[in-house]
N, C-alpha and C positions, 0 to 999 in steps of 0.2 A: 520592502528591505532594499536598498536600497545599494549597486556592488562600492562605488565608495565605502563604506562599511564594512565590505566583508577584504575575509580576508584574502589574499590571492590562490589557498588551496582549499577555497571555499571558491572560486570564483570561477574557479578550472570545472570541479562541482557538478555548480549548475547551469556550466559554456557543455558538458558532456552528455545529461541529465537531461538538453535544449538540445541536442542537435538531434540525438535517440529518439525521444518525441518528436520532431515533426521530419525527422529520413529518415530514420531506421537505426541498429548494429553498425553493419558498413561505413555509414556516414561519419560514426564519430571514427578521427584517426587523427596520431597523435599532431598536422597540421590545422586542423578543420579544429580542434580543442581549441588549438594556441588563438590561432584566429578570432576565435569569437572571444576566445577572457584577452583578447589585444596585449599578448603576453610574446616571447619569446618560444617557436617548438620546446626549447633545452628548459622550457621551468617547466614546463612538466615533470621532468626527470627532478626536480629537489623539490619535488614531495611523493615524489605515487616512484616506484622501486619499474614500473610494465603505465602502459592505458590499462594495460585489462587490470592491472589491482584497479587504477580510475573508477572507471566502472564498478568495481566488483564497494567500494569505501563507495561510487553515491546508490547502486542498490542498498546495501547493508541502515547509508543515512535514511535514506527513505521509508524503510521498516519500519527504521529504528525511532521515528517520526509519530509512526501513524500508529507506534506501534503503545507509548509516551499517551496521542492521545484517546486512544479508547480501552486506555490499561485501569482508571478509574470509574468510565461507565458505566464495564461485565464485570467491575471490584465489589460494586460500589453496594447501596444499601437497597430493598427489597425482592421482594420474590424474582427466582429468577426467572418469569414473564417477561415483565417487568423490564431487568438486565437488560434481556437479552434484542429487549427491541432498543432497548438504550445504546446498547452496543454496538447495532449495526447503524442505527440512525448517525452513530458519531464516524464509523470506520466511513458509511456511507456522506457525506460533509469532509469527510475531509481530505479524500480521493477529489472529493467533486470543485474542495476551492485551492486542486493544482493538481489540473487534470497532464497538464507536462510532468510531474512525478505521475502518477501513473500514469497515461503516455510509455513512460519513463521501465515504469514497474509490470507494466504488461510485458514489456517486447522485450528486458530482462529474461525475464522468466519462459519465455522462450527459447534464449538463447541456451546456448551450452557453454555459458558464466555462469550462467545459474546453477551446474554444478559446482564446478566448483570454488563457488559462494558458502556452500554446506549449509544455509538455510535457514541458521543463527534466528537472522531476525526474524527469519515467518515463523521460528517454532517460540518463540515467545508468544505469538499471538493465533497461532494454532493452543496451547499449552491454555492462556486463557481462556478462550471458548471449550478444557475438555474440562476446564472446570466448570465451571456452568456450565454445563452439560451433566456429570455430574450429582453436582447441587440439585438439576432438577432430578432429573434419573431418579435419588434418594429422595424428592418431593414428592413423585412418580406424574409430576407434571410438563417431563418430557421427554420421548422415546427410548427406549432402549436400545439406539441402535453406533453402528462406530460412531466413530467424532470425524471421523473420514468420509460418510454419509453426509452426516449431519450440518459438516463444515460448508462443503456443495454447493447447500442447501440456504447457507448460510451466506459464503461470498460470493453464485453466479446470481443472485436479485443483482448487488450491487459493480461488479464491472458492467453489465449489463448494460446501469441505468445512467450511472458515469459515459458509458461511451459512448451514446443516446443521447444523453444530452450535446454532448462534445459533436455529434452529429445537426444539433440542433433542435432536439428536445426539448420544447417545458415543463418541465413536468410542477405539481405542483399542491403546497405545501397540504394538502388531498390526499394526493398519489403518493406522496413518502412515508406517509401518515400506512395507510392502505398495504401499502409493498413489505411495511412494514410488517405490521400485523399480520400481512399471508408468511410472510420467517417468522414470526414467529407463532403462527398457527399447523406448519409442516414439522413444526421438533416438536409439538407437544406432542401427548398421550392417550 
């Protein structure tokens, strides 16, 4: 999307995301965000009470977009194992399609601001995984392990593969399919 068509608020959010992804959380000063956006520094405060609120809103939007992308994949039709594979591939491709947003999310999650964010966006994704886990356990196809353990078996390969791709590794469609199958196998009873 062209930045000319984005609102100032959206441009500020994208600038913060870009700076954090490129240079880290410490580099996202109000002056740097304003300069990246091409506005006066005070403009930031017309849209957000503080820089921290801007960074939190950027994270919430990012997670909200990811949740929207994956919600249909996990809650759709089909056996739980097919839905899990579809959900995993959808999540992977959502992060692959915007590696700046992925990197921002990783850095934000490791920052002190993640505690202030409250985790509402992540909880929605976790709830989708829990529903899928419960359906699979009820049908006897998934292990009856705590959701947090299964979640780590789900998210770990996504993070690894996207980070590897950012560093230049190319994944074939066969690689992606086999990785998705491995995630399903890790959940299988």
